C-alpha positions in Angstrom: -0.1 0.0 -0.1 2.9 2.3 0.9 4.4 1.4 -2.5 1.3 2.3 -4.3 0.8 5.6 -2.4 4.4 6.5 -3.1 4.1 5.6 -6.7 0.8 7.6 -7.0 2.5 10.6 -5.3 5.4 10.3 -7.8 3.1 10.2 -10.7 1.2 13.1 -9.5 4.5 15.0 -9.0 5.4 14.1 -12.6 2.2 15.3 -13.9 2.6 18.6 -12.0 6.0 19.1 -13.4 4.8 18.2 -16.9 1.9 20.8 -16.5 4.2 23.4 -15.3 6.7 22.6 -18.3 3.8 22.7 -20.7 2.6 25.9 -19.2 6.0 27.6 -19.5 6.3 26.3 -23.0 2.9 27.7 -24.0 3.7 31.0 -22.4 7.0 31.2 -24.2 5.3 30.2 -27.5 2.6 32.8 -27.0 5.3 35.5 -26.2 7.2 34.6 -29.3 4.0 34.8 -31.4 3.0 38.1 -29.9 6.6 39.5 -30.5 6.6 38.3 -34.1 3.1 39.9 -34.7 4.2 43.2 -33.1 7.4 43.1 -35.3 5.2 42.4 -38.4 2.8 45.2 -37.6 5.7 47.7 -37.0 7.2 46.7 -40.4 3.9 47.4 -42.0 3.8 50.8 -40.3 7.3 51.6 -41.4 6.4 50.6 -45.1 3.4 52.7 -45.0 5.4 55.7 -43.7 8.0 55.2 -46.4 5.4 55.0 -49.1 3.8 58.2 -47.8 7.2 60.1 -47.5 7.9 58.8 -51.1 4.6 60.2 -52.4 5.2 63.5 -50.5 8.7 63.7 -52.0 7.2 63.0 -55.5 4.5 65.6 -55.0 7.0 68.2 -53.8 9.2 67.4 -56.9 6.2 67.9 -59.3 5.4 71.1 -57.5 8.9 72.3 -57.8 9.0 71.4 -61.5 5.9 73.2 -62.2 7.1 76.4 -60.4 10.4 76.2 -62.4 8.4 75.9 -65.7 6.2 78.8 -64.7 9.3 80.9 -63.8 11.0 79.9 -67.2 7.7 81.0 -69.1 7.6 84.2 -67.1 11.3 84.9 -68.0 10.6 84.1 -71.7 7.5 86.4 -71.6 9.6 89.2 -70.0 12.4 88.8 -72.6 9.8 89.0 -75.4 8.3 92.2 -73.8 11.7 93.7 -73.7 12.5 92.9 -77.3 8.9 94.2 -78.2 9.7 97.4 -76.4 13.0 97.8 -78.2 11.1 97.7 -81.6 8.5 100.1 -80.3 11.3 102.6 -79.5 12.9 102.0 -82.8 9.5 102.7 -84.5 8.9 105.7 -82.4 12.4 107.2 -83.2 11.7 106.5 -87.1 8.3 107.9 -86.8 9.5 111.2 -85.1 12.3 111.4 -87.6 9.9 111.1 -90.5 7.5 113.5 -88.9 10.4 116.0 -88.1 11.6 115.6 -91.9 8.0 116.3 -93.3 7.5 119.3 -91.0 11.1 120.6 -91.6 12.0 120.6 -87.9 15.2 118.7 -87.5 
């Protein structure tokens, strides 16, 4: 009877040890899975942030290119206006010269 009781106690102790070991393994496995998931989510957030930054950079680039094109057009327009003004001055000089010649006032 004592042997049976000792054997039963030993088996109970073995079961408790295995249960504790299983619980520890489950907790470790759960923590590993949780850590992997958090890492995965953090990676997704980083990728999303990178894509947003890339879009923002492209948008800023396009805006800068549009502003540069506008500035180039404005400069071309201004150069054309200056050239037109030069021709207008020459026409005015010629017209004045012709008028003075016709009226005899030189």
